Every structure is written in C-alpha cells, then in structure tokens.
N, C-alpha and C positions, 0 to 999 in steps of 0.2 A: 450522549447527545442524540440515541436511538429512542429514548425515554422522549426526549420531546419531540422528537419528529412522530413520533405512535401516536401521540399526547396530540399536536397540529393535526392532524391528518382523521381522528377523530372528531377537533373541532369542525375543523372545512367537510368533511363529510355528514358529519351527523347535522349539523344546519343546514345544508342543498336541502335536504329532504324537504322542509320548509319552504325552502326557495322553490323549490322545482313543483310547487302546487300554485304558485304564481303566475307558471308556465303557462297552465294549461288553460287553451280557451281557445283563440281565434286562429292563434296559428299552431298545423299540424307540428306534433314531436320530435318528428326526423329534423324539420326546419329547424328548430330549435336547438338541437345538439348540434346543426351543422352550425349556426351562429353562436354558439356556444362556446365550440373548439376554434373554429375558426378565428371569433374576437381574442380567445386566451394565446394562438397561436402568435396572432399581431403582438401583443402584450409581451411572449418572449422574445421576438423579434427586434421590438422596438428596445427591450433588456439587450441584447445581442450587440446592437449600434449603440447604444448608447456606452455600454463597456468595453466597447471594442474588441469582441468574443469574436473569433474566426467564424466565418459564415461557409464557407470555401469547401468543398467536401468532395472525394472521390465520387462514382456513378454508382459504385459498390454500398457506399455506406445510405444514397434517398434511397435504395431497394430492400436495404435492410427496416429503413423507416417509413414506406410504402406499406412493409409485411408488418411492421407495427402496429401504425397507424389502424390497416384494416383489420387487425384482433382487438387492438385497446379504444377506441376512439372512432369505430365506424357499425360494423357485424354486431357487435355482442350488444350497442345500445338500439340497434335496431329489433334485433332479435327480443329483448326486456319489453319493449316497448308493443312488442308485437304481445306479448304475454299476459302484459297490464291490460291490454282490451279484453281478459276472458280472467283476470284475478283480482282479488282486494290485493292493500299495497301490502298488510302482514303477511300475503304470500309469498309475491315478490320477494320479501324482504328475508325473509325463510329459506324461499329454496337458493335464491344467491347466496344464501351463508354456508352452504355447501362448497363455496369457494374453495374454504381451505383441503377440504378432501379432493378436489380435482386439483390442486396444485400439488399436493404431495403426490397423487398419481401417476398425475402427468408429468411434473420431476424427474418420476421414476420408469416411467415409460421412453416420451422422449428427449428426455437430455441425461437417463441414467445418474440420477441422482439417488443417493441410499432413503429409505422412506425413516423419519425421523418418529418416531413412535408415541414422543411424547407431544408432539403435537397432531399426533391425527387423533390420538386419546381425549385432547384438549380439543381439539377441532368436534368430537363426535360431544363430547360435554356442552360445549358451548349449543353445538345445533339443536340439543333436547331442552338448553333452556331457555331458547329463542322458539322452539316449539310450544312451550311451556305459557311465555308470553302471550302468543298468537293460539291460543289453545282455542278461544273461540270463534275466531275466523276460520278455524279448520273443521273444527266440529259441523259451522254453519255450510261449510263448501259441500256442491253437490258433484261428486265424481263421476261425470255420467262425458258420454261422445255428446249428447245433443246439447248438455250444458257451458262446452267447449273449454269446460277446467283443466283437460288430460290435455289440450291441444294448447294451451296459456301455460301448463306446467312445463310442456318439451318445450315451449318457446324459452322459457327463462334459464330450466337447464341448459339447454346450445348457448346462451348468452354469456350465464356462466364456464360450461366449456371455455370457449371464444377468449373469455375473458382469460383464465387460469394462462392460457398457451402465450396471449401478452404480455403477462405478468413475467412468466419464465423470461420470452425474447428479453423482455429488456434488462432482465438480471444475467443473463447472458453477453450482451451486449456492455453494459457497465463493466463485466468480467474482462474484458476486451479493450477497458479505459475507450468507448465513445464517450464521447462529452454528455453527459446526462440533458443541457438546458439546450440546447443546439437539439439533441433527438426527440424529448419532449417539443420543443417547436413543430420541427420539419415534421414528426410524424402528426402532430395534429391536425395542421396543415393539408398533408394530405387525406388523415382521416376525413373531417370536415367537407374535402371536395372531391372524395367519395362518395360518401351523403347526399351534397350536393348533383350528380350525377344520376344517384340514384332516383332521387325524387322526380327528376326530371326525364327516367326511364319512367318510373310508375306514377307521370300524371299527378303529382300533389304540387300542390299549390304552393309556389314558392312567396310569402310573403311575411309581413313584421308587422307585430302591435307599438305601437307609438305609446301606451297607456303605461303611466308612471310605474306600475307594481312590475307590468311585463319587461321593461327597459331594467328597472334594478337590480331586480331580479336574477336578468339575463346579465349581468353586468358583476353580479357579486358570484353566480354560477360560473364564471370565465376567469374570474379573477382568482377566489378564496379556493372554489370546489376545484377548479381544474389548474391554475399556474401552479398554488402552493400545496392545494388538495394532492394532485398526481404528483408534482414534485417531489414535497416530503414524502409520497406514499413509496414512488419508485427508489428513490433517496434509500429506504430503507430496502427496500428489496434487496438490492445490491450491496446494504450492509449486512444483513441477518440472513437472507434468504425469501423466496416466494414464500415457500409453502408457512414459513412462522408470520412474515409479515401480515398474511393474507387472513388471520385474525381478527382484524381489526374491521372487516366487512360484516362479523356474526357482533361487534361490538356496538357500531355506529346503529343501529335498530335501536338501541337501549335509549342514546344521546335524541337523537329522533325522537320519540316517545316524552323521554326528558323536556321536550321541549315542545309539545304537543299537550302537558300537563300546566305549563305557563300558558299557552297561548290559544289552542283549543279543548282547555279542558279536559283531556281525557283524564280519565278516573284506573288510578291502581288498585289491584286489589293482592292479595296473600300471595294467592296464586302464581301473579306475576312477578312477585317480589323473590318469591322462588326461583321465579326461571332466570331472572338479574343474577343471584347468585352460584344458581351454574353455569353460568357465564362469566364470573369472574373466577368461581374455578377452573373452568377451560385455560382461560386468557394466562391465569399464575402457572398452567401446566406447560404452554406454549411458551409464555417469556421466559421461562426456565430452561425448557430445550436445549440443548448446546448449537449455538451458530455455527454453521457449516462457511466451512472456507469458497468466498466462490470465483476464486483468481482461478484463471487459467494456465497450462506449460504457454 
C-alpha cells in the first residue's frame, strides 16, 4: 500500500508543476493558492457529506487544524511564492528538496524523533543528484544582495521549514487517531481563509480568471494535487514517518522534467541523467530505512 501511495504522490505532485504554469498570469499567485485549497476543502466536505462521515469535532481539534493550516496550506506557500520572484524554478525545486533534512532535524528537535541515518544520507545523496540536474541554473545564478537571489533563497528555505513542521504535525495528529480526511478538509479551509485575509491586508486584488486554461488547471490542482496528492502524502506520513515520506519532494522535480521533455522540449544531458541516478540511489536508501512507529501512548 505504501508503494502505491508513494507512486500516487509522485504522479499528483510531479504533474502539478506543469499545471501551475497555467495559473501564472492575471490572478495573483497568492489568490490562486487560496482558490486551490478552498475548492479542495469543499470537495472533501462534499465527500464527507455524501458518505455520511462525521464533521462534528471539539474546539481543540479545530485549533489543531488551524495550526496545521497555517504551516501546511498557508505561510509555506506564501514564502515559496515570495522566493519565486527572485529565483528560477529549478533553484526553488532544489532548495525545497532540503525538506527531507529539515524534517529529520525538526523531528529530532521539536518532536524527539530519533535521527534515522539512512534517511539523512539518502536525502543528502538525492539533493546532490538534484543539484547535478540543475547545475546550469546554479552556475547562472548571481549570488548577490543586489540581485535578490539571497533574499529568494531565504524565503524558500523558510517555506521549507514551515512545510516540514506541518508534515510532522500531521503525523502527530494521525498518531492521536485524528481522522485524516476531516483534518485535511478543515485545515485546507482554514489555510485558504488565512490566505484570503492576508490578501485583504496586503491590498492584493482578489480576482478570478475565467479562461479555460486557468479554470481547468485550478480544478486539477485542487482535485489531483491537493485532495489526492496531500491525502496520499499525509497518509504516507502517518504510515512511515514524515522524514521518510518527505523524500518524494526530491523525486517530483524529475517527474516534472520528464513531462517538460514531452511537452516543452526539455533536453536531457548525460550530466542530468547522472543526477537522476543519484536521486534513485538516495531513494533506495530512504525506502529501505527502518519504518518508525508513529503510535503514541
């Protein structure tokens, strides 16, 4: 089952990179994120209603979901988009691939999880592989305060930190038997409402694009990347641990590049293929690491 979940996440998030390109245009990125998670939460609530799944929970559960929404469906995305203003997409993917390292160390610092060395080593090998693939973008990057690259690097690094905390929190909630579908529905709702509030405070125009490409890509991101993608990923977090599951974020850019090869004429080099081999080696190290027990007393 875990292999199926892992593969599903790779498909959902790997293809989402292409869908996101159709979101860039008239609508502010933050607004598109709010629409995405608002629609995703409504889909999940609709599913719960049709299936007769309980949606009545104590206020403490809602506090947990507000916190989860802040970390996983709000501030990390805002920070990532701030960083994207200054960095090429390859650099953003590379920096975000450090999620595995953040999850390992944040799990140790904040949640007292033991450091699993095969995962840490596998993550480093995978990041090295991704660095090889995007080596041209790294060399072309001008690391200076004037260019804004350093600012972009820090924003994406902060986004990665927040995302790792959110994933660890989801694992903790699942260990406490909080239902995943309802957790995602409420936390996505709260995350989207917080982003909407942020756009109001930040004087960002809250609009919508009725074009076919925008609407279809938005529905795809809400249903496939958010409902299915996050649902499968967070279930994987509950099954094998946030540190082990986070390696999928190193592999998804490779899936995106494969799609770019088909639709955008991306050209592979032998150096890039060597980077893929490193990512696969890192993936093997991570997947063969001993799965931690997430249950709590």
